[in-house]
C-alpha positions as CSV (number, residue, x, y, z in Angstrom):
1,M,0.0,0.0,0.0
2,F,1.4,3.4,-1.0
3,R,1.5,6.0,1.7
4,F,3.4,9.3,1.9
5,F,3.7,12.1,4.3
6,V,4.3,15.7,3.3
7,V,6.4,18.1,5.3
8,S,6.4,21.8,4.2
9,L,9.2,24.2,5.0
10,L,9.0,28.0,4.4
11,F,12.2,29.6,3.3
12,G,12.4,33.3,4.1
13,L,13.3,36.2,1.8
14,A,17.0,36.0,2.2
15,S,18.2,32.4,2.5
16,L,17.5,29.6,-0.1
17,T,20.6,27.6,0.8
18,Y,18.9,24.2,1.0
19,A,16.5,24.7,-2.0
20,S,17.2,22.7,-5.2
21,V,15.0,24.9,-7.3
22,V,16.0,28.6,-7.2
23,M,15.2,31.8,-9.1
24,T,17.9,33.7,-11.0
25,N,17.2,36.8,-8.9
26,T,16.4,37.2,-5.3
27,R,13.8,39.9,-6.0
28,V,11.6,41.1,-8.9
29,I,11.5,44.7,-10.1
30,F,8.3,44.9,-12.2
31,Q,8.3,48.1,-14.3
32,A,4.7,49.4,-14.4
33,E,5.0,50.3,-18.1
34,H,5.5,46.6,-19.0
35,K,2.7,44.0,-19.0
36,D,4.9,41.0,-18.3
37,Q,8.3,39.9,-17.2
38,T,10.2,36.6,-17.6
39,L,11.1,34.6,-14.5
40,Q,14.0,32.2,-14.7
41,F,14.1,29.0,-12.5
42,S,16.9,26.4,-12.3
43,N,17.1,23.0,-10.7
44,K,20.5,22.4,-9.1
45,G,19.4,19.1,-7.7
46,N,19.8,15.6,-9.1
47,I,16.0,14.7,-9.2
48,P,13.1,16.3,-11.0
49,Y,10.8,18.7,-9.2
50,L,7.3,20.0,-9.7
51,V,7.1,23.8,-9.1
52,Q,3.9,25.7,-8.2
53,V,4.0,29.6,-8.3
54,W,1.6,32.2,-7.0
55,L,1.6,35.8,-5.7
56,D,0.1,37.5,-2.6
57,Q,-0.2,41.0,-1.2
58,G,1.5,40.3,2.2
59,N,-0.1,37.2,3.6
60,D,2.7,34.8,4.3
61,K,0.1,32.0,4.8
62,S,-1.4,32.4,1.4
63,T,-2.0,29.5,-0.9
64,P,-2.7,29.3,-4.7
65,D,-6.4,29.2,-3.8
66,T,-6.5,32.1,-1.4
67,A,-3.8,34.5,-2.7
68,E,-5.0,37.9,-4.0
69,A,-2.6,39.9,-6.2
70,P,-2.9,41.6,-9.5
71,F,-0.5,39.2,-11.1
72,I,-0.6,35.7,-12.6
73,V,2.2,33.4,-13.5
74,T,2.1,31.1,-16.6
75,P,2.6,28.3,-16.4
76,Q,1.5,28.2,-12.7
77,V,2.7,24.6,-12.3
78,F,5.6,23.0,-14.2
79,R,8.2,20.2,-14.0
80,I,11.8,21.0,-14.0
81,N,14.4,18.3,-14.6
82,P,17.8,17.9,-12.8
83,N,20.4,20.5,-13.8
84,A,17.9,22.2,-16.1
85,G,16.2,25.5,-16.4
86,Q,12.6,26.7,-16.9
87,T,11.1,30.1,-17.7
88,A,7.8,31.4,-16.7
89,R,6.0,34.7,-17.4
90,L,4.8,37.0,-14.7
91,L,1.8,39.0,-16.1
92,Y,0.2,42.1,-14.5
93,T,-3.6,41.8,-14.5
94,G,-4.4,44.9,-12.4
95,D,-6.2,48.1,-13.3
96,N,-3.2,50.4,-12.9
97,Q,-4.9,52.0,-9.8
98,H,-1.7,51.6,-7.6
99,P,0.0,54.8,-6.5
100,K,1.9,56.5,-9.3
101,D,4.4,58.3,-7.0
102,R,5.8,55.2,-5.2
103,E,6.4,51.5,-5.4
104,S,3.9,48.9,-4.3
105,I,5.1,45.6,-2.9
106,F,3.9,42.0,-3.5
107,Y,5.3,38.6,-2.8
108,L,6.1,35.8,-5.2
109,N,5.8,32.3,-3.8
110,F,7.0,29.1,-5.3
111,R,6.7,25.6,-3.9
112,Q,9.0,22.8,-5.0
113,I,7.8,19.2,-4.7
114,P,10.1,16.3,-5.5
115,A,8.7,14.1,-8.3
116,L,7.9,10.6,-7.4
117,S,9.5,7.6,-9.1
118,Q,7.2,4.9,-10.3
119,S,9.7,2.2,-9.3
120,T,9.3,3.2,-5.7
121,A,5.6,4.2,-5.7
122,D,4.6,1.3,-3.4
123,Q,6.9,2.4,-0.6
124,N,6.2,4.6,2.3
125,K,7.7,8.0,1.8
126,L,8.4,11.3,3.6
127,I,8.0,14.1,1.0
128,M,9.6,17.4,1.9
129,T,8.2,20.4,0.0
130,L,10.1,23.7,0.1
131,H,8.2,27.0,-0.1
132,S,10.3,30.1,-1.1
133,R,9.0,33.7,-0.9
134,L,10.5,36.6,-2.8
135,K,9.6,40.3,-2.9
136,V,8.1,41.9,-6.1
137,F,8.3,45.6,-6.4
138,Y,5.8,47.2,-8.7
139,R,7.6,50.3,-9.9
140,P,5.8,53.2,-11.8
141,K,7.8,55.2,-14.2
142,T,6.5,58.4,-12.7
143,I,8.4,58.0,-9.4
144,L,10.4,61.2,-8.8
145,G,14.2,60.7,-8.6
146,N,16.5,57.9,-9.5
147,V,16.6,54.6,-7.5
148,E,20.4,54.6,-7.5
149,A,20.4,58.0,-5.7
150,M,17.8,56.9,-3.1
151,P,20.3,56.0,-0.3
152,K,21.8,59.4,-0.4
153,K,18.5,61.0,0.5
154,W,18.0,59.0,3.8
155,T,18.4,60.9,7.0
156,Y,18.1,60.0,10.7
157,T,17.4,61.7,14.0
158,L,18.3,60.7,17.6
159,Q,15.7,61.1,20.4
160,Q,16.2,60.7,24.1
161,Q,13.9,58.4,26.0
162,T,13.6,57.6,29.7
163,K,15.9,54.6,29.6
164,G,17.9,55.1,26.5
165,S,17.8,56.7,23.0
166,T,16.0,55.9,19.8
167,V,17.1,56.3,16.2
168,T,14.5,57.3,13.6
169,V,15.4,56.8,9.9
170,Y,13.5,58.7,7.2
171,N,13.0,57.5,3.6
172,P,11.7,60.5,1.7
173,T,11.7,58.7,-1.6
174,G,9.1,56.7,-3.6
175,Y,11.3,53.5,-3.4
176,Y,11.4,50.8,-0.7
177,A,14.5,50.9,1.4
178,N,15.4,47.3,2.2
179,L,17.9,47.8,5.1
180,T,19.7,44.8,6.6
181,T,22.1,46.2,9.3
182,A,22.6,49.5,11.1
183,T,25.3,50.9,13.3
184,L,25.4,54.3,14.9
185,K,28.8,56.0,15.0
186,V,29.2,58.8,17.5
187,K,32.4,60.3,18.8
188,Q,34.5,57.3,17.9
189,Q,32.0,55.0,19.5
190,S,29.8,52.4,17.7
191,Y,26.4,51.3,18.8
192,S,24.9,48.4,16.8
193,I,21.1,48.3,16.2
194,D,19.5,44.9,17.1
195,P,19.4,43.1,13.7
196,K,15.9,41.9,14.5
197,S,14.7,45.5,14.5
198,V,16.3,46.5,11.2
199,A,13.8,46.1,8.4
200,M,12.4,47.5,5.2
201,I,11.2,51.2,5.1
202,A,8.2,51.9,2.9
203,P,8.3,55.0,0.6
204,Y,7.8,58.3,2.3
205,S,7.9,56.6,5.7
206,S,10.2,56.2,8.7
207,V,11.1,53.5,11.3
208,T,12.3,53.9,14.8
209,W,14.9,51.6,16.5
210,P,15.9,51.5,20.2
211,L,19.4,51.9,21.4
212,P,20.6,50.2,24.6
213,K,21.8,53.4,26.3
214,K,21.5,57.2,26.0
215,V,23.5,58.6,23.2
216,T,24.0,62.2,22.2
217,A,24.7,62.8,18.5
218,D,26.8,65.6,17.1
219,Q,26.9,67.0,13.6
220,D,29.5,64.4,12.6
221,S,27.5,61.4,13.7
222,V,26.5,58.9,11.0
223,L,24.3,55.9,10.9
224,S,26.1,53.3,8.8
225,V,23.6,50.9,7.2
226,T,23.8,48.0,4.7
227,Y,20.9,47.5,2.3
228,V,19.9,45.3,-0.6
229,N,19.9,47.0,-4.0
230,D,18.0,46.2,-7.2
231,Y,20.4,43.5,-8.1
232,G,20.1,41.6,-4.8
233,A,23.6,42.7,-3.7
234,I,24.5,44.1,-0.3
235,A,25.6,47.8,-0.4
236,R,26.6,50.3,2.3
237,Q,25.5,53.8,3.0
238,D,26.5,56.3,5.7
239,I,23.4,58.3,6.6
240,P,23.9,61.8,8.0
241,V,22.1,63.1,11.1
242,Q,19.2,65.4,10.3
243,Q,19.9,68.9,11.4
244,P,17.2,70.7,13.5
């Protein structure tokens, strides 16, 4: 009698180390003036996989049946052989009612399931499916400014609290700022921000992070951050303190 058990693992936005099927890029920049974009998958494993793809608007528990996003992928399900590649098309199906002055964010999910061999179909099996989730940035052409110049526009302020200080970082641009680490440098002293606090900053928004002690900034203080650029690479930027 054939029986199998399915175990699902969700891989986050950064690490796909154990996945056999991967996408060429770690993020998708979808230019709003285009109607579709090609996605490239590759199978680095030694067995075939079935891959299922869908998008959502921020629900990390979404499924192909429940996901709601103005995109479809074709084909939505495909087989990819060992050491082979496969392309799929990401198509925009929305009504262009998203903000024209800033990016909108969605998430692309793809689940990989190992193909079953007929020769072992009558054996009990433990099937492990891997679920990967990547960011999709819907980018209007009408956003002011250049994305490469975005990091130079970030600023920060330092506020004193009862038991310490907080750092507030401002992103006055229409692009998402995907920060990964942050370190405040004041008077030859360095104060690292808890990595769990450092996250993405939405367009025309700010985030506030706590410091473990009270710190007084001067005009030469900088907040040194690392961030993920359009190509998925880690870059660095020193953010100046915002003058009163």
